[in-house]
C-alpha positions as CSV (number, residue, x, y, z in Angstrom):
1,M,-28.4,12.5,-120.3
2,S,-27.4,12.0,-116.7
3,S,-29.7,9.9,-114.5
4,R,-29.9,12.8,-112.0
5,F,-32.4,14.5,-114.3
6,T,-36.1,13.6,-114.4
7,T,-37.1,14.0,-117.9
8,G,-40.5,12.4,-118.3
9,P,-43.4,14.7,-119.2
10,H,-45.2,14.0,-115.9
11,R,-42.2,15.1,-113.9
12,L,-41.9,18.5,-115.5
13,A,-43.1,21.6,-113.8
14,L,-43.5,25.3,-114.5
15,I,-42.0,27.2,-111.6
16,S,-41.4,30.6,-110.1
17,C,-38.3,32.7,-110.7
18,A,-36.3,34.4,-107.9
19,V,-37.8,37.9,-107.5
20,M,-41.2,37.9,-109.2
21,L,-44.6,36.6,-109.0
22,L,-45.4,33.5,-111.1
23,T,-46.5,34.4,-114.6
24,A,-48.8,32.3,-116.8
25,C,-47.1,29.6,-118.8
26,G,-48.2,27.0,-121.4
27,Q,-47.4,23.4,-122.2
28,G,-46.9,24.4,-125.8
29,G,-46.5,27.4,-128.0
30,S,-50.2,28.1,-128.6
31,G,-52.9,30.2,-127.1
32,P,-53.1,33.9,-126.1
33,G,-49.7,35.6,-126.1
34,A,-47.9,32.7,-127.8
35,N,-45.1,33.4,-130.2
36,A,-45.9,32.8,-133.8
37,S,-43.7,30.0,-135.3
38,D,-42.8,28.6,-138.7
39,S,-43.4,25.0,-139.8
40,N,-40.1,24.0,-138.1
41,G,-41.2,25.2,-134.7
42,V,-39.0,28.3,-134.6
43,S,-40.1,31.8,-133.6
44,A,-38.4,35.1,-133.3
45,N,-37.4,34.1,-129.7
46,G,-35.8,30.9,-130.8
47,E,-36.6,27.2,-130.9
48,K,-38.8,25.0,-128.7
49,M,-36.8,24.8,-125.5
50,T,-37.2,23.4,-121.9
51,N,-35.3,23.8,-118.6
52,V,-35.6,20.5,-116.7
53,P,-35.0,20.7,-113.0
54,G,-33.2,17.6,-111.7
55,A,-32.4,16.2,-108.3
56,V,-31.0,17.8,-105.2
57,T,-27.9,15.9,-103.9
58,E,-25.4,16.0,-101.1
59,S,-21.9,17.2,-102.0
60,P,-20.0,15.5,-100.6
61,P,-22.3,12.6,-99.8
62,G,-23.4,12.5,-96.2
63,S,-22.9,16.2,-95.6
64,R,-25.3,19.2,-95.2
65,N,-23.8,20.8,-98.3
66,L,-26.5,20.5,-101.1
67,T,-26.3,21.1,-104.8
68,G,-29.0,21.1,-107.4
69,H,-28.9,20.0,-111.1
70,Y,-30.8,21.1,-114.1
71,E,-30.6,21.0,-117.9
72,I,-31.5,23.5,-120.6
73,R,-32.1,21.7,-123.9
74,L,-34.3,21.4,-127.0
75,A,-37.8,20.2,-126.0
76,G,-38.7,16.6,-126.9
77,P,-42.1,15.1,-127.6
78,G,-44.4,15.7,-124.6
79,D,-42.1,18.2,-122.9
80,A,-43.4,21.5,-121.6
81,F,-41.7,24.2,-123.8
82,I,-41.5,27.8,-124.8
83,F,-39.8,29.4,-127.8
84,S,-36.4,30.5,-126.4
85,S,-32.8,31.1,-127.3
86,G,-31.9,28.9,-124.3
87,G,-31.0,31.4,-121.5
88,G,-32.1,30.7,-118.0
89,G,-31.1,29.4,-114.6
90,A,-32.3,27.7,-111.4
91,C,-32.3,27.9,-107.6
92,L,-32.4,25.6,-104.6
93,V,-35.5,26.2,-102.5
94,T,-36.6,24.8,-99.1
95,Q,-40.0,24.2,-97.6
96,Y,-40.9,26.9,-95.0
97,P,-42.4,26.7,-92.5
98,A,-41.2,23.2,-91.7
99,A,-44.8,22.2,-90.8
100,P,-46.2,22.6,-94.4
101,K,-48.4,25.7,-94.9
102,R,-51.1,25.3,-97.5
103,C,-51.3,28.1,-100.1
104,S,-52.8,29.1,-103.4
105,Q,-50.6,32.2,-104.2
106,H,-47.2,33.5,-103.4
107,S,-48.4,36.3,-101.3
108,E,-49.6,33.8,-98.7
109,C,-46.0,32.7,-98.1
110,A,-43.6,34.6,-95.8
111,L,-39.9,34.6,-95.3
112,P,-38.2,33.6,-92.0
113,S,-36.6,36.4,-89.9
114,T,-33.2,34.6,-90.0
115,N,-31.0,32.6,-92.3
116,I,-31.9,34.6,-95.4
117,G,-29.9,36.9,-97.6
118,V,-29.9,39.0,-100.8
119,N,-33.0,38.4,-103.0
120,A,-34.6,35.8,-100.8
121,G,-38.0,34.9,-102.1
122,S,-41.1,32.9,-101.0
123,Y,-43.3,30.9,-103.3
124,C,-46.4,28.7,-103.4
125,L,-45.4,25.5,-105.1
126,P,-47.2,22.2,-105.9
127,D,-46.7,19.2,-103.7
128,N,-45.5,17.0,-106.5
129,A,-43.2,17.7,-109.5
130,G,-45.5,19.1,-112.2
131,P,-46.9,22.3,-113.5
132,V,-47.2,25.3,-111.2
133,R,-50.4,27.0,-112.1
134,P,-51.1,30.5,-111.0
135,G,-53.6,30.2,-108.2
136,G,-52.9,26.5,-107.9
137,A,-52.9,24.8,-104.5
138,G,-49.6,23.9,-102.9
139,T,-47.3,24.6,-99.9
140,C,-44.9,27.4,-99.1
141,W,-41.2,27.3,-100.1
142,I,-38.4,29.8,-99.9
143,K,-35.2,30.7,-101.7
144,P,-32.8,31.7,-98.8
145,S,-30.7,34.0,-101.1
146,D,-29.2,34.3,-104.6
147,D,-26.3,32.3,-103.3
148,F,-28.5,29.2,-103.8
149,C,-28.8,29.9,-107.5
150,L,-27.0,29.5,-110.8
151,K,-28.4,32.0,-113.3
152,G,-27.5,33.3,-116.7
153,V,-26.5,30.1,-118.4
154,T,-27.5,28.5,-121.7
155,L,-27.8,25.0,-123.2
156,G,-26.4,22.1,-121.3
157,Q,-26.4,20.4,-117.9
158,H,-25.7,22.7,-114.9
159,D,-24.9,22.3,-111.2
160,I,-25.7,24.9,-108.6
161,A,-22.6,25.4,-106.4
162,P,-22.9,23.4,-103.1
163,R,-24.4,25.4,-100.2
164,D,-24.1,24.7,-96.5
165,T,-27.6,24.1,-95.2
166,T,-26.6,23.3,-91.6
167,A,-28.3,26.4,-90.0
168,L,-31.4,25.9,-92.1
169,A,-31.7,22.3,-91.1
170,A,-31.3,23.2,-87.4
171,A,-34.3,25.5,-88.0
172,G,-36.3,22.6,-89.3
173,M,-35.9,23.2,-93.1
174,K,-34.9,19.8,-94.5
175,K,-36.9,19.5,-97.7
176,W,-35.3,20.9,-100.8
177,R,-36.0,21.0,-104.5
178,V,-34.8,22.8,-107.7
179,L,-36.7,25.6,-109.3
180,S,-35.8,26.4,-112.9
181,C,-36.6,29.3,-115.2
182,L,-36.2,29.7,-118.9
183,N,-36.4,33.0,-120.8
184,G,-38.5,33.5,-123.8
185,P,-37.5,37.0,-124.7
186,P,-34.2,37.9,-122.9
187,G,-34.6,38.9,-119.3
188,T,-38.1,37.5,-118.6
189,C,-36.9,35.3,-115.8
190,R,-35.8,38.5,-114.0
191,T,-38.6,40.9,-115.0
192,G,-41.6,38.6,-115.6
193,A,-43.3,38.0,-118.9
194,P,-45.9,40.5,-120.2
195,T,-47.9,37.8,-121.9
196,P,-48.3,34.0,-121.4
197,N,-45.8,31.5,-122.9
198,Q,-42.9,33.9,-122.8
199,V,-41.2,32.5,-119.6
200,Q,-41.1,28.9,-118.3
201,H,-40.9,27.7,-114.7
202,Q,-40.5,24.2,-113.6
203,V,-40.1,22.4,-110.2
204,G,-38.1,19.2,-109.5
205,P,-38.6,16.4,-107.1
206,V,-38.3,16.9,-103.3
207,Y,-35.2,15.9,-101.4
208,T,-35.6,15.3,-97.7
209,A,-32.4,15.6,-95.6
210,P,-31.9,13.1,-92.7
């Protein structure tokens, strides 16, 4: 696996998707709403899978063009997982406001009036890479638009297309990270999951632009 990915269990996080409130997720396939599985760890939705958000990098180096990396793969020991056929995606998000605003739910976070586009979203995310719990404390982040995403992919390592962040940096938005989502049943990243453990969200490490 490429070194740009953070794969340790303490660096994994469950994160919010582009256009919905965060739904409850679990570290494993047990508890209310979990999918029944056979002795091989396979359910009607698929195998134990994870979508690991990696680093945000400059492309090319030294520029304001940023890309994000993530990997959809079979879950290993200690990984957060859901039962999935492996479909999902990820987006680049930036901390807004630039002076961090503390929050405990998405509704406490607002979008700026400029530099946003189609399907922009705001989220309350934890300070460190790790699980995003509904109602958990964190700071406010935004997805400027769907142009900052790569969705609808399956197993493998993926790179979000480089995006010019010059205008956002001028407005003080210099902290970025990758938010990933993994479907349990098809489409749950888009629509939300009716029960826990049917969608997985994770958040990667923070990149700070110079």
